[in-house]
C-alpha positions in Angstrom: 13.2 35.6 -1.1 10.0 36.0 -3.1 12.2 37.3 -6.0 14.6 34.3 -6.1 15.2 32.9 -9.6 15.3 29.2 -10.4 19.1 29.1 -10.2 19.0 30.5 -6.7 16.6 27.8 -5.5 19.3 25.0 -5.2 21.4 26.9 -2.5 18.1 27.9 -0.8 16.9 24.3 -0.6 20.4 23.2 0.5 20.3 25.7 3.3 17.3 23.8 4.9 19.2 20.5 4.9 18.6 18.9 1.4 21.7 17.5 -0.3 22.6 19.0 -3.6 21.1 16.1 -5.6 17.7 16.4 -3.9 17.8 20.2 -4.0 18.4 20.0 -7.8 15.7 17.5 -8.3 13.2 19.7 -6.5 13.8 22.6 -8.8 12.9 20.4 -11.8 9.3 20.2 -10.3 7.9 23.7 -10.6 4.9 23.1 -8.3 7.0 21.5 -5.6 9.7 24.3 -5.9 7.1 27.0 -5.5 5.4 25.3 -2.6 8.7 24.6 -0.7 9.9 28.2 -1.3 6.5 29.4 -0.1 6.7 27.3 3.1 10.3 28.5 3.8 9.0 32.1 3.4 5.9 31.7 5.5 7.9 29.9 8.2 10.3 32.9 8.5 13.4 30.9 7.5 15.9 33.4 6.1 19.4 32.0 6.7 18.9 28.3 6.8 17.5 26.3 9.7 17.8 23.2 11.9 18.2 20.3 9.5 15.3 18.4 11.1 13.0 21.5 10.6 14.1 21.7 7.0 13.3 18.1 6.4 9.8 18.6 7.9 9.2 21.6 5.6 10.2 19.4 2.6 8.0 16.6 3.8 5.0 19.0 4.1 5.7 20.3 0.6 5.4 16.7 -0.8 2.4 15.8 1.2 0.3 18.9 1.6 -3.1 18.5 -0.2 -3.2 20.6 -3.4 -6.4 22.4 -2.2 -4.8 23.6 1.0 -5.4 27.4 1.5 -2.7 30.1 2.0 -3.8 30.4 5.7 -3.4 26.7 6.2 0.1 26.6 4.6 1.3 29.6 6.6 0.0 28.3 9.9 1.6 24.9 9.5 5.0 26.4 8.3 5.2 28.7 11.3 4.5 25.9 13.8 7.2 23.7 12.2 9.9 26.4 12.1 9.2 27.3 15.7 9.4 23.6 16.5 6.1 23.5 18.2 5.4 20.6 15.9 8.3 18.2 16.6 6.9 14.7 16.5 6.1 12.6 13.4 2.7 11.9 14.8 2.0 15.6 15.2 3.0 16.3 11.6 0.9 13.4 10.4 -2.1 14.6 12.4 -1.6 18.2 11.2 -1.6 17.1 7.6 -4.7 15.0 8.0 -6.4 17.9 9.8 -5.6 20.4 7.1 -6.8 18.0 4.4 -10.1 17.6 6.2 -10.5 21.3 6.4 -9.4 21.9 2.9 -11.8 19.4 1.5 -14.6 21.1 3.5 -13.4 24.6 2.3 -13.0 25.7 5.9 -10.3 27.9 7.5 -8.4 26.7 10.5 -9.0 27.9 14.0 -5.5 28.1 15.6 -6.7 27.1 19.1 -8.5 24.1 17.7 -5.6 23.2 15.5 -3.2 23.3 18.5 -5.4 21.1 20.6 -6.0 18.6 17.8 -2.3 18.3 16.9 -0.7 18.5 20.3 1.1 21.7 19.3 3.6 22.8 21.9 3.0 19.7 24.1 6.1 18.4 25.8 5.9 15.1 27.7 8.7 14.9 30.2 10.4 11.7 31.4 8.9 12.3 34.8 5.4 12.3 33.4 6.2 9.1 31.5 7.5 7.4 34.7 4.5 8.5 36.8 2.0 7.5 34.1 3.5 4.1 33.7 3.5 3.5 37.4 -0.1 4.7 37.7 -1.1 2.4 34.8 0.6 -0.7 36.3 -1.2 0.0 39.6 -4.5 0.4 37.8 -3.9 -2.9 35.9 -2.3 -4.7 38.8 -4.7 -7.7 38.7 -4.2 -8.2 34.9 -0.4 -7.8 35.2 -0.3 -10.3 38.0 -2.3 -12.8 36.0 -0.7 -12.3 32.5 2.7 -10.9 33.3 4.6 -10.0 30.1 1.7 -11.3 28.0 -0.1 -8.0 28.9 2.7 -5.9 27.4 0.8 -5.2 24.1 -2.3 -4.1 26.0 -0.3 -1.8 28.3 1.6 -0.2 25.4 -1.7 0.6 23.7 -3.1 2.1 26.9 0.0 4.3 27.2 -0.5 5.6 23.7 -3.9 6.8 24.8 -2.7 8.4 28.0 0.5 10.0 26.5 -0.4 10.5 22.9 2.3 13.1 22.3 5.1 11.3 24.3 8.2 9.8 22.7 7.2 6.2 21.8 10.7 4.8 22.5 10.9 6.5 25.9 7.5 5.1 26.8 8.3 1.6 25.7 11.7 1.6 27.6 10.0 2.9 30.8 7.2 0.3 30.6 9.7 -2.5 30.1 11.7 -1.3 33.0 8.8 -1.1 35.4 7.2 -4.3 34.2 10.5 -6.1 34.8 10.6 -4.8 38.3 7.0 -6.0 38.9 7.1 -9.5 37.4 10.8 -10.2 36.7 12.8 -10.3 33.5 10.8 -11.1 30.4 12.3 -14.5 29.6 12.2 -15.8 33.2 8.7 -14.5 33.8 7.4 -16.1 30.6 9.0 -19.4 31.6 7.3 -19.2 35.0 4.0 -18.3 33.4 4.2 -21.4 31.2 5.0 -23.6 34.2 2.2 -22.1 36.1 -0.2 -22.6 33.3 0.9 -26.3 32.9 0.3 -26.8 36.7 -3.1 -25.2 36.4 -4.0 -27.5 33.5 -2.8 -30.5 35.5 -5.1 -29.7 38.4 -8.0 -29.1 36.1 -7.8 -32.6 34.7 -8.1 -35.2 37.5 -7.3 -38.0 35.2 -3.9 -36.6 34.4 -1.1 -38.2 36.4 2.3 -36.8 37.3 3.7 -38.2 34.1 2.8 -36.3 31.0 0.2 -37.8 28.6 1.9 -39.4 25.6 -0.2 -39.4 22.4 0.0 -42.4 20.1 0.0 -41.9 16.4 -2.9 -43.6 14.6 -2.2 -46.8 12.7 -5.1 -46.5 10.2 -4.6 -44.7 6.9 -5.2 -40.9 6.8 -5.2 -39.0 3.5 -2.9 -36.0 3.5 -4.8 -33.0 2.2 -4.8 -29.2 1.7 -7.6 -27.4 3.4 -8.9 -26.1 0.1 -9.8 -29.7 -1.0 -11.5 -30.7 2.3 -15.0 -30.9 0.7 -13.9 -34.0 -1.2 -13.1 -35.8 2.0 -16.2 -35.4 4.2 -16.5 -38.2 6.8 -13.0 -39.5 5.9 -9.8 -39.7 8.0 -7.3 -37.0 6.9 -4.1 -35.4 8.0 -3.5 -31.6 7.7 -0.4 -29.4 8.2 -0.7 -25.8 9.0 -0.4 -22.9 11.5 -2.6 -22.0 14.5 -4.5 -19.0 13.3 -6.8 -18.8 16.3 -7.4 -20.7 19.6 -10.5 -20.9 21.9 -10.7 -22.8 25.1 -14.3 -24.0 26.0 -13.6 -25.8 29.3 -13.2 -29.5 28.2 -13.0 -28.6 24.5 -10.2 -26.8 22.5 -11.1 -25.2 19.2 -8.2 -24.4 16.9 -8.6 -22.6 13.6 -5.9 -24.0 11.4 -4.5 -22.1 8.4 -2.4 -23.7 5.6 -2.3 -20.9 3.0 -5.2 -22.5 1.0 -7.9 -22.0 3.6 -9.1 -22.2 7.2 -10.2 -25.3 9.1 -11.7 -25.6 12.6 -10.2 -28.5 14.6 -11.8 -29.8 17.8 -9.6 -31.4 20.5 -10.9 -33.1 23.7 -9.6 -35.1 26.7 -6.0 -36.3 26.5 -5.3 -34.4 23.3 -5.4 -31.2 25.5 -3.1 -32.8 28.2 0.0 -33.8 26.3 3.4 -32.6 27.4 3.6 -29.7 25.0 -0.2 -29.1 24.7 0.3 -25.5 26.0 2.4 -24.7 22.9 -0.6 -25.6 20.8 -2.6 -22.6 22.2 0.0 -20.1 20.9 -0.9 -18.4 17.6 1.3 -19.2 14.7 2.6 -22.5 16.1 2.9 -25.0 13.2 1.3 -28.4 13.7 0.2 -31.6 12.0 -3.3 -32.7 12.9 -5.0 -36.1 12.3 -8.7 -36.6 12.5 -12.0 -37.1 10.7 -13.7 -34.4 8.7 -17.4 -34.0 9.8 -20.2 -31.6 9.2 -21.3 -29.7 12.4 -25.0 -28.9 13.1 -26.4 -26.1 10.8 -26.4 -23.6 13.6 -22.6 -23.9 14.1 -20.9 -21.9 11.3 -17.4 -22.9 10.6 -14.9 -22.0 7.7 -15.6 -24.2 4.7 -18.6 -25.9 6.3 -16.6 -28.9 7.8 -14.6 -29.3 11.0 -11.9 -31.8 12.0 -12.5 -34.1 15.0 -8.9 -34.5 16.1 -7.5 -37.9 17.0 -3.8 -37.1 17.1 -1.6 -34.1 16.7 2.1 -33.3 16.5 3.8 -30.0 17.2 6.2 -29.0 14.4 7.3 -25.4 15.3 6.8 -23.4 18.5 5.6 -19.8 18.5 6.3 -17.4 21.4 3.4 -15.8 23.3 4.5 -12.2 22.5 2.8 -11.9 19.1 0.0 -9.6 20.4 2.7 -7.3 21.8 4.3 -7.1 18.4 1.2 -6.2 16.3 -2.5 -5.6 16.9 -5.4 -3.6 15.6 -4.1 -0.4 17.3 -0.5 -0.7 16.0 0.6 2.3 13.9 1.3 2.1 10.2 5.1 2.1 10.5 5.1 -0.7 13.1 2.8 -2.8 10.9 5.1 -2.3 7.9 8.2 -3.2 10.0 6.4 -6.4 11.0 4.8 -6.9 7.5 6.1 -10.5 7.5 3.7 -11.2 10.3 0.9 -9.0 9.1 0.8 -11.0 5.9 -0.3 -14.0 7.9 -3.6 -12.3 8.8 -6.8 -13.0 7.0 -6.9 -9.6 5.3 -3.2 -9.4 4.5 -3.2 -12.9 2.9 -6.6 -12.2 1.2 -5.2 -9.2 -0.6 -2.2 -11.1 -1.8 -4.5 -13.9 -3.1 -6.6 -11.3 -5.0 -3.4 -9.8 -6.4 -2.3 -13.3 -7.7 -5.8 -13.8 -9.1 -5.7 -10.5 -10.9 -2.3 -11.2 -12.4 -3.5 -14.6 -13.6 -6.6 -13.0 -15.1 -4.6 -10.3 -16.9 -2.5 -13.0 -18.5 -5.5 -15.1 -19.4 -7.1 -12.1 -21.0 -4.1 -11.3 -23.2 -3.7 -15.0 -24.1 -7.4 -15.2 -25.2 -6.9 -12.1 -27.3 -3.8 -13.3 -29.1 -1.2 -11.2 -27.4 2.4 -12.3 -26.9 4.1 -11.7 -23.5 7.6 -10.3 -23.6 10.2 -9.5 -20.8 11.9 -6.1 -21.4 14.9 -5.0 -19.4 14.5 -3.0 -16.2 18.0 -1.5 -16.3 18.0 1.1 -19.1 19.9 4.1 -20.5 17.1 5.8 -22.4 14.6 7.7 -20.4 10.9 7.1 -21.1 9.2 10.1 -19.5 11.7 12.5 -18.0 14.8 12.6 -15.7 13.5 14.1 -12.4 11.8 10.8 -11.4 14.6 8.4 -12.3 16.6 6.2 -10.0 20.2 6.4 -11.4 23.0 4.0 -10.8 26.5 3.1 -12.1 26.4 0.3 -14.6 30.1 -0.8 -15.0 31.2 2.8 -15.4 28.2 4.0 -17.4 25.2 6.0 -16.3 22.1 3.8 -16.2 18.6 4.0 -14.7 15.8 1.8 -13.3 13.1 1.9 -15.9 10.0 4.1 -15.6 8.2 2.2 -18.4 8.8 -0.6 -20.8 6.7 1.0 -23.5 9.6 1.9 -25.8 10.9 -1.7 -25.9 7.4 -3.0 -26.5 7.1 -0.8 -29.6 10.3 -2.4 -31.0 8.7 -5.9 -31.2 5.2 -5.2 -32.6 6.6 -5.7 -36.2 7.7 -9.2 -35.3 5.1 -10.3 -32.7 2.1 -8.1 -33.3 0.0 -7.4 -30.2 2.4 -7.6 -27.2 2.3 -7.0 -23.4 4.5 -7.3 -20.4 4.0 -7.3 -16.6 7.1 -6.0 -15.0 8.4 -3.7 -12.2 8.7 0.0 -12.9 10.3 2.7 -10.7 9.6 6.3 -10.0 11.8 8.4 -7.8 9.0 10.7 -6.7 9.4 12.5 -3.4 5.7 11.7 -2.5 4.0 9.6 0.1 0.4 9.8 -1.1 -2.0 6.9 -0.8 -1.6 6.0 -4.5 2.1 6.4 -5.2 5.0 3.9 -4.9 8.7 4.0 -5.8 8.5 0.5 -7.1 5.3 -0.9 -8.7 4.0 -3.6 -11.0 3.4 -2.1 -14.4 1.2 -3.9 -17.0 1.9 -2.4 -20.5 0.6 -3.3 -23.9 1.2 -2.1 -27.5 -0.8 -2.8 -30.7 0.0 -2.1 -34.3 -2.5 -0.9 -37.0 -5.1 0.4 -34.6 -7.1 3.6 -34.3 -7.6 5.7 -31.1 -11.1 4.2 -30.7 -9.6 0.7 -31.0 -7.2 1.7 -28.2 -10.0 2.8 -25.9 -12.0 -0.4 -26.6 -8.9 -2.5 -25.8 -8.5 -0.8 -22.4 -12.2 -1.2 -21.6 -12.1 -4.8 -22.6 -9.0 -5.5 -20.4 -10.5 -4.0 -17.3 -14.0 -5.6 -17.6 -12.8 -9.0 -18.8 -10.2 -9.2 -16.0 -12.8 -8.4 -13.3 -15.1 -11.0 -14.8 -12.3 -13.6 -14.6 -11.4 -12.7 -11.0 -15.0 -13.0 -10.0 -15.3 -16.4 -11.7 -12.2 -17.6 -9.8 -13.1 -16.3 -6.3 -15.9 -13.7 -6.1 -16.5 -14.4 -2.4 -13.0 -13.4 -1.5 -13.3 -10.1 -3.4 -16.7 -9.4 -1.8 -15.3 -10.2 1.7 -13.0 -7.2 1.3 -15.3 -5.0 -0.8 -19.0 -5.9 -0.6 -19.7 -3.2 -3.3 -17.3 -4.7 -5.8 -18.9 -5.2 -9.2 -18.0 -5.7 -12.9 -17.9 -2.3 -14.6 -20.6 -1.6 -17.1 -19.7 -1.0 -20.7 -19.2 1.3 -22.5 -17.2 3.6 -20.2 -18.0 7.3 -20.2 -15.9 9.4 -22.6 -14.8 12.9 -21.4 -12.5 15.1 -23.5 -10.0 17.2 -21.6 -11.8 20.4 -22.7 -15.1 19.0 -21.3 -13.3 18.1 -18.1 -12.2 21.7 -17.6 -15.8 22.8 -18.2 -17.0 20.2 -15.7 -14.6 21.5 -13.0 -15.8 25.1 -13.7 -19.5 24.2 -13.6 -19.1 22.2 -10.3 -16.8 24.6 -8.5 -13.8 22.3 -8.5 -11.1 25.0 -8.3 -7.5 25.3 -9.5 -6.8 27.4 -6.4 -9.5 27.0 -3.6 -8.0 30.1 -1.7 -8.8 32.5 -4.5 -11.5 30.3 -6.1 -9.5 30.4 -9.4 -11.1 28.2 -12.1 -9.2 25.9 -14.4 -8.4 27.3 -17.9 -7.8 25.2 -21.0 -4.1 24.2 -20.9 -3.9 23.8 -17.2 -2.9 20.5 -15.7 -5.7 19.0 -13.6 -3.8 17.5 -10.6 -4.7 14.5 -8.5 -7.0 16.2 -5.9 -9.4 18.0 -8.3 -9.3 15.0 -10.7 -10.4 12.7 -7.9 -13.0 15.2 -6.8 -14.4 15.2 -10.4 -14.5 11.4 -10.7 -16.2 11.0 -7.4 -19.0 13.3 -8.6 -19.3 11.4 -11.8 -19.4 8.1 -9.9 -18.4 5.7 -12.8 -15.3 4.8 -14.8 -14.3 7.6 -17.2 -12.0 7.8 -20.2 -10.5 11.3 -20.0 -9.1 11.9 -23.4 -7.3 14.3 -25.8 -4.9 16.2 -23.5 -3.0 19.3 -24.7 0.3 18.5 -26.4 2.4 20.3 -23.8 1.0 18.2 -20.9 1.9 14.8 -22.4 5.1 12.8 -23.3 7.0 13.6 -26.4 6.1 10.3 -28.2 2.3 10.9 -28.2 0.4 11.3 -31.5 -1.4 14.6 -32.2 -5.1 14.4 -33.0 -5.4 14.8 -36.8 -8.5 17.0 -36.3 -6.9 19.2 -33.7 -3.1 19.5 -33.5 -3.2 21.2 -30.1 -4.2 18.0 -28.4 -2.9 14.4 -28.4 -4.7 11.1 -29.0 -4.2 10.3 -25.3 -6.3 8.8 -22.5 -6.4 8.4 -18.7 -8.8 5.9 -17.3 -10.2 7.3 -14.0 -11.9 5.1 -11.4 -14.0 6.3 -8.5 -12.1 6.1 -5.2 -8.6 5.9 -6.8 -8.4 8.2 -9.8 -6.1 7.3 -12.7 -5.3 3.6 -13.1 -4.4 3.5 -16.8 -2.6 6.0 -19.1 -2.2 5.5 -22.8 -2.0 7.0 -26.2 -1.5 6.6 -29.9 2.2 6.9 -30.7 3.9 9.2 -33.2 4.7 7.0 -36.2 6.0 9.6 -38.7 9.8 9.9 -38.7 10.0 13.6 -39.2 7.3 14.3 -36.6 9.2 12.2 -34.0 12.5 14.1 -34.8 10.6 17.4 -34.3 9.3 16.1 -30.9 12.8 15.3 -29.8 13.9 18.8 -30.7 10.9 20.4 -29.0 11.6 18.6 -25.7 15.4 19.1 -25.9 16.0 15.4 -26.1 19.2 14.0 -27.8 17.8 11.4 -30.3 21.1 9.5 -30.5 20.5 7.2 -27.5 17.0 6.5 -28.9 18.2 5.3 -32.4 16.7 1.9 -31.9 13.3 3.5 -31.0 13.5 5.9 -33.9 14.3 3.1 -36.3 10.7 1.8 -35.9 9.7 4.9 -37.9 12.2 4.2 -40.7 11.8 0.5 -41.3 8.1 0.0 -42.1 6.3 2.4 -39.8 2.6 2.0 -39.0 -0.1 3.6 -36.8 0.1 2.0 -33.3 -0.8 2.7 -29.7 -0.6 1.3 -26.2 -1.1 1.9 -22.5 0.2 1.2 -19.0 -1.9 0.0 -16.1 -0.7 0.2 -12.5 -1.5 -3.2 -11.0 -1.6 -2.0 -7.4 -4.0 0.9 -8.3 -6.2 -1.6 -10.1 -6.4 -3.9 -7.0 -7.0 -0.9 -4.7 -9.9 0.0 -6.8 -11.2 -3.6 -7.0 -11.2 -4.3 -3.3 -12.0 -0.7 -2.2 -8.8 -0.3 -0.1 -7.7 3.0 1.2 -3.9 2.8 0.5 -1.8 1.3 -2.2 0.8 0.0 0.2 -1.7 -2.5 1.5 -1.8 -4.5 -1.8 2.0 -4.9 -2.1 4.0 -7.8 -0.6 6.6 -5.4 0.7 5.9 -1.8 -0.4 8.7 0.6 -1.4 8.2 4.4 -1.2 10.0 7.4 0.2 11.6 6.5 3.6 10.4 2.9 3.3 12.8 0.3 1.9 12.6 -2.4 4.5 12.2 -5.2 5.5 
């Protein structure tokens, strides 16, 4: 198997369960091909395997940290092919464990690995049944008091007790036993509400058998948004929103109301807590209209926005069930949170990240407008490939082959003769088989092109964009940014410059290896992948322009350095904590040189006639760049994953909701 040629890899990869298209795509990525073949060999797969096992090997090949050692790869491959690792959580834990050891340059102790990752652990249905019964007995008082409202807490407790059990079997068994204990979910919840209403009635002696009917105020109330409340201190207002939080302090109810523009604490007393549907007001995410007077509480009472609403009347608009905590909570796993993203986005952090994203997009546009750029809207359905075919999403366009765009750069170049400096903010797509914390299949791509500039002009433009945009975001809402990342700051100019050759020397001097197993150093001409690149930028600790990459490492359209034809006038902007957030270059502007580049890369120039024409009809030196908006925001707010700053992220195995 070690002697297999490239043409033999497709049937090999098909034998482990990949379809022909995926198998072919893998062979176009040399590093992925070598790693997957290595895992198949180390796992002892000689004549195909169970399809699920094959998919796990492929998943490992796309996710394994680049600095993983041979021992670590071999151990994981053997556990997968022997099906001792059979749960997604086990695989996820194993990959995290290996990354931790690889980063620390430590080998793996097999016994420790097995214990950490639950290798070989099988949780039977009998164990699940017994553990659920034991838990319900242990939590008997809580279950009796809360009924189905305790379901979320119980599920989390079960995850701790049966970490390696099948999540669906555990959930089904808990629902079955809980129903036997407190009755069917809907019936029990109805009884709980009735019981709570009876309890409330007994607690308020003034309440009669007839429900309290609230009377709407007759005096004028100004309808406001919470963001504007400072203008209405000591005035009567009416606010619409959702119950973000609720607290019962005996004869006082405190409701934190959210309307999308801010948060407002509302205080309810007396009959306001005794109305017919008052219980519904205590449920998170119920929508409500509240009337009252905005007042300033004593200095020792800290409330959002500095004011609170003394409620005089309220009206329920939309009910919310009590099972929200059972759907999502702090302990929910990533996939569950993404399935329920429509609810997660209502949280303070989720909505805060979306607001910062909106501020950043607004700031980008304001920056370009202030610098005289024109915004354009290029197509996202294309037939010309910008950067290679292995990462393209293809589709049938009325009988013709077409693709979702990887980049709008080629189209931007066509309008600089008519519009001068141009930019766009559009979606781009990459069909990468990766699930790293900084990759997406669909992302927001900010791109710009400028005519009649030098390479130094290009670097200064990128630096100006990043610094000016952060300044604008801070001017709009610095407190929101700092609430998510207290260390956030405007980058200092000028950014550090580091030529590719110097970067190779830096890696050698600081023992950042190409292959940690053999301690092989990088040589000039090697691609420096994501792991070592991030290791380098963390050591430097500030924004870095990494420049002048070798010609063979960059796209066909990049201009060679006039002082050294072995390298291109290219740049990656690297940021601590994230790595690359911008990639750019000067573009080839000589017709003959571009034709030679097509030939070198085996590209048919005919579909690119409209791009090539830019070099025939009044060519000029020009350059541009692309910035990943999500990566920029991850860096700005210090987040740990790119999916957290998307409305609904799209990446391998995630195209819902």
